[in-house]
C-alpha positions in Angstrom: 0.0 0.0 0.0 1.4 3.4 -1.0 0.9 6.4 1.2 0.4 9.6 -0.7 2.5 12.6 0.3 1.6 16.3 0.2 3.5 18.1 -2.5 6.5 20.0 -1.1 5.5 23.1 -3.2 2.5 23.5 -0.9 4.7 23.9 2.1 5.1 27.5 3.3 7.4 29.1 5.9 5.7 31.2 8.5 6.9 33.8 10.9 4.7 34.1 14.0 5.1 37.4 15.8 3.9 38.6 19.1 2.8 42.2 18.9 3.2 44.2 22.2 6.9 44.3 23.1 7.9 42.6 19.9 6.5 44.5 16.8 5.1 47.5 18.6 6.1 49.1 21.9 4.3 47.7 24.8 3.9 48.3 28.6 7.7 48.2 29.3 8.4 50.9 26.7 5.3 53.0 26.9 4.5 52.7 30.6 1.0 51.6 29.7 -0.7 48.9 27.8 -1.7 49.3 24.1 -5.5 49.9 24.6 -6.3 51.6 21.3 -4.9 52.9 18.1 -3.5 56.1 19.7 -1.1 53.8 21.7 0.3 52.0 18.7 4.0 52.8 18.0 6.2 50.3 16.1 9.8 49.6 17.1 12.3 51.1 14.6 12.9 49.0 11.6 10.3 46.4 12.3 8.2 47.0 9.2 11.3 46.6 7.0 12.2 43.4 8.8 8.7 41.9 8.4 8.9 42.7 4.7 12.3 41.0 4.4 10.6 37.8 5.6 7.7 38.2 3.3 10.0 38.8 0.4 11.9 35.7 1.4 8.7 33.6 1.0 7.3 33.6 4.5 3.7 34.1 5.6 3.7 36.6 8.5 1.2 36.1 11.3 0.6 38.1 14.5 -0.5 36.2 17.5 -1.2 38.4 20.5 -2.8 38.2 23.9 -5.2 41.1 24.4 -6.7 40.3 27.8 -7.6 43.9 28.3 -10.9 43.2 26.5 -12.0 40.6 29.0 -10.9 42.8 31.9 -12.8 45.9 30.5 -9.7 48.1 29.8 -10.6 48.3 26.1 -13.4 47.3 23.8 -13.2 44.8 21.0 -13.7 47.8 18.6 -10.7 49.8 20.1 -8.5 46.6 20.0 -9.5 46.0 16.4 -8.7 49.6 15.5 -5.2 49.2 17.1 -4.7 46.0 15.0 -5.7 47.9 11.9 -3.3 50.7 12.7 -0.5 48.1 13.3 -1.3 46.6 9.9 -1.2 50.1 8.2 2.1 51.0 9.9 3.7 47.7 8.7 2.5 48.5 5.2 0.1 45.5 5.3 2.9 43.3 6.4 0.7 40.7 8.1 -1.1 37.9 6.3 -3.2 37.5 9.4 -3.5 39.1 12.8 -5.0 36.9 15.5 -5.7 38.2 19.0 -7.0 36.4 22.1 -9.5 38.6 24.0 -9.6 36.3 27.0 -7.9 36.6 30.4 -7.8 34.1 33.3 -8.8 36.9 35.8 -12.0 37.8 34.0 -15.1 37.4 36.1 -17.2 35.9 33.3 -16.0 32.3 32.6 -16.7 32.8 28.9 -13.9 35.4 28.9 -11.7 33.6 31.4 -11.1 30.2 29.8 -10.0 29.6 26.2 -7.8 27.6 24.0 -6.2 30.6 22.2 -4.4 32.5 24.9 -0.6 32.0 24.8 1.1 29.8 26.0 -1.7 27.6 24.6 -1.3 26.9 20.8 -4.9 27.6 19.8 -4.1 30.9 18.2 -1.3 29.3 16.1 -3.6 26.5 15.0 -6.5 28.8 14.2 -4.4 31.0 12.0 -2.7 28.1 10.2 -6.0 26.4 9.5 -7.8 29.6 8.3 -4.9 30.5 5.9 -4.7 26.9 4.7 -8.4 27.0 3.8 -7.9 29.8 1.4 -4.4 29.1 0.1 -4.1 25.3 0.0 -0.8 25.7 1.7 0.4 24.0 4.9 2.8 25.3 7.5 5.0 22.7 9.1 6.4 23.7 12.5 10.0 23.0 11.4 9.6 25.7 8.8 8.4 28.3 11.2 9.8 30.8 13.6 8.1 32.4 16.6 9.3 35.7 17.9 8.2 37.1 21.2 9.2 39.0 24.3 7.6 37.1 27.2 7.9 33.6 28.7 4.4 32.7 27.5 5.6 33.4 23.9 8.5 31.1 24.4 6.3 28.4 26.0 3.7 28.7 23.2 6.5 28.1 20.6 7.8 25.1 22.6 4.2 23.7 23.0 3.8 23.9 19.2 7.3 22.5 18.4 8.3 25.8 16.7 11.8 27.4 17.0 11.7 30.6 19.1 13.7 33.8 19.1 13.6 36.6 21.6 12.1 39.9 20.2 15.2 42.1 21.0 17.5 39.6 19.3 15.2 39.4 16.3 15.0 43.2 16.1 18.7 43.7 16.6 20.3 40.8 14.7 17.7 38.3 13.4 18.0 37.9 9.7 15.4 36.1 7.7 15.7 32.3 7.7 15.6 31.8 4.0 16.4 28.2 3.7 13.8 25.5 3.6 14.2 22.5 5.8 15.0 21.7 9.4 
């Protein structure tokens, strides 16, 4: 019996990026959380770096915890506006922006428990499946890179079997991983 294999031309490299503290300045840099579009400020050179990955054949996906929605610090609408501004400032650098609006300290259990909040891998799975549905591509973990600034980002990458890089190292030194393979 012969097992069919997926054609290698359907494989696609993917760069998963955290947002706050990685792509755009977050609490540590601003002294406040990003709670709306007026708070969005990219780190220098990030848009160009994102586009080097895209030009190198990567899909670029943002995966961000935005628990301020569940805690009442911002609305879904203001969060979405901040995401739209982030997309504009990166010159539409993201193929998809996914954000988890849950937080374990929310009083409503529907907002406190989820599968998408990092370090869980639900956000990664959701983005890969939704892109695959419209592109017919697939995104093997060994062809991915996850960049973040917090331990939950590193743990999310480990949980998904994806190589991880710290945000500061990526912004300062991380060149696009242009080769295909492990």
